[in-house]
FILUMPA-42093 format. One record per residue (C-alpha): x, y, z; residue in three letters. Coordinates in steps of 0.5 Angstrom, whole numbers, padded with zeros to 4 digits, always signed. Example, Ala and Ser with C-alpha at 12.3 -4.5 7.8 and 13.67 -1.06 7.14 Angstrom:
# residues 2
+0025-0009+0016ALA +0027-0002+0014SER 
END
This chain:
# residues 141
+0000+0000+0000MET +0003+0007-0002PHE +0000+0013+0002GLN +0001+0020+0000ASP +0006+0024+0005THR +0001+0030+0006ARG -0004+0025+0008GLU -0006+0029+0015ALA -0010+0023+0018ALA -0007+0016+0016PRO -0011+0010+0016LEU -0008+0004+0020ASP -0007-0002+0016PHE -0003-0006+0021SER -0009-0010+0023PRO -0009-0013+0016PHE -0002-0014+0016ARG -0001-0009+0010ILE +0006-0005+0009GLU +0005+0002+0008VAL +0010+0006+0004VAL +0010+0013+0005LYS +0011+0017-0002GLU +0009+0024-0005CYS +0003+0021-0010LEU +0001+0025-0016PRO -0006+0024-0014ALA -0010+0021-0008GLY -0008+0019-0001ASP -0007+0012-0003TYR -0006+0007-0008THR -0003+0000-0008ALA +0001-0005-0013GLU -0003-0011-0017VAL +0000-0017-0020LYS -0001-0016-0027LEU +0001-0022-0032ASP +0006-0024-0027GLY +0009-0018-0025LYS +0008-0012-0020TRP +0005-0006-0023GLU +0002+0001-0019ARG -0005+0001-0019SER -0009+0006-0024LYS -0014+0007-0018THR -0013+0012-0013VAL -0017+0013-0006VAL -0018+0020-0003GLU -0020+0020+0004ARG -0025+0025+0007LYS -0027+0026+0014GLY -0034+0029+0015ILE -0031+0036+0016GLY -0026+0035+0010ASP -0032+0033+0006LEU -0036+0039+0007TRP -0030+0044+0006GLY -0028+0040+0000SER -0034+0041-0004PHE -0036+0048-0002SER -0034+0055-0005GLY -0027+0055-0008ASP -0025+0049-0005ASN -0030+0045-0010TYR -0026+0048-0016GLU -0019+0045-0012ARG -0023+0038-0012GLU -0025+0038-0019LYS -0017+0040-0021ARG -0016+0033-0017LYS -0020+0029-0021TRP -0017+0032-0028GLN -0010+0031-0025ARG -0012+0023-0024ALA -0015+0023-0031THR -0009+0026-0034ASP -0005+0021-0031LEU -0009+0015-0033GLY -0012+0014-0026GLN -0019+0012-0023ARG -0020+0017-0017LEU -0025+0014-0011ILE -0027+0018-0006TYR -0027+0014+0001ALA -0032+0018+0006VAL -0031+0017+0014GLU -0039+0017+0015ALA -0045+0013+0012SER -0050+0016+0008CYS -0054+0017+0014TRP -0049+0020+0018ARG -0048+0025+0012ILE -0055+0026+0012ARG -0055+0029+0019GLN -0051+0035+0017GLY -0045+0038+0020HIS -0043+0042+0025SER -0036+0045+0028TYR -0033+0049+0033TYR -0031+0056+0032SER -0030+0062+0036ASP -0032+0059+0042GLY -0039+0056+0040GLU -0042+0051+0035THR -0044+0053+0029LYS -0048+0049+0023ASP -0045+0048+0016SER -0048+0053+0011GLY -0050+0046+0007LYS -0055+0041+0010ASP -0054+0034+0010GLY -0059+0032+0004LEU -0056+0038+0000SER -0049+0035+0001GLN -0051+0028-0001LEU -0055+0030-0007ARG -0048+0034-0009GLN -0044+0027-0008LEU -0049+0023-0012MET -0049+0028-0018THR -0042+0028-0018ILE -0042+0020-0019GLU -0047+0021-0024GLN -0044+0027-0028LYS -0037+0025-0027TYR -0037+0018-0026GLY -0033+0019-0019ILE -0035+0013-0014PRO -0036+0015-0007PHE -0035+0009-0002TRP -0039+0011+0005TYR -0035+0008+0010CYS -0037+0006+0017ASP -0031+0009+0020GLY -0024+0009+0019ARG -0023+0001+0020LYS -0028+0000+0015ASP -0025+0005+0010MET -0018+0001+0011ALA -0021-0005+0010LEU -0024-0003+0003LYS 
END
């Protein structure tokens, strides 16, 4: 397993006895090697991990354009990008709040709108989202 050196909250693959090599990946947070025709090659699939707070931040405002550039970079490299989200659809549906300036605030986008946006991205751009039941489930996938 290869993990991007910029990954802020790395997943723990040790329960699965998977060795992790850290390197600067051109796209995504994780990728692997696969055996094709008897030889090991870097997978053309890359996974971008998103925590629930990062999910809201990444798909709002100017950050949304940054995410689109990630899709394009992966496409230009001949890679398939998958988003792995550290939450179930039901949890996303409940919305997101965060702590700022000494108080809890609700995100400007409600949970249903966030889900609809992600489903639209899947349909329009063919980018899959894996909704995971926590970090262990995400590491297993």
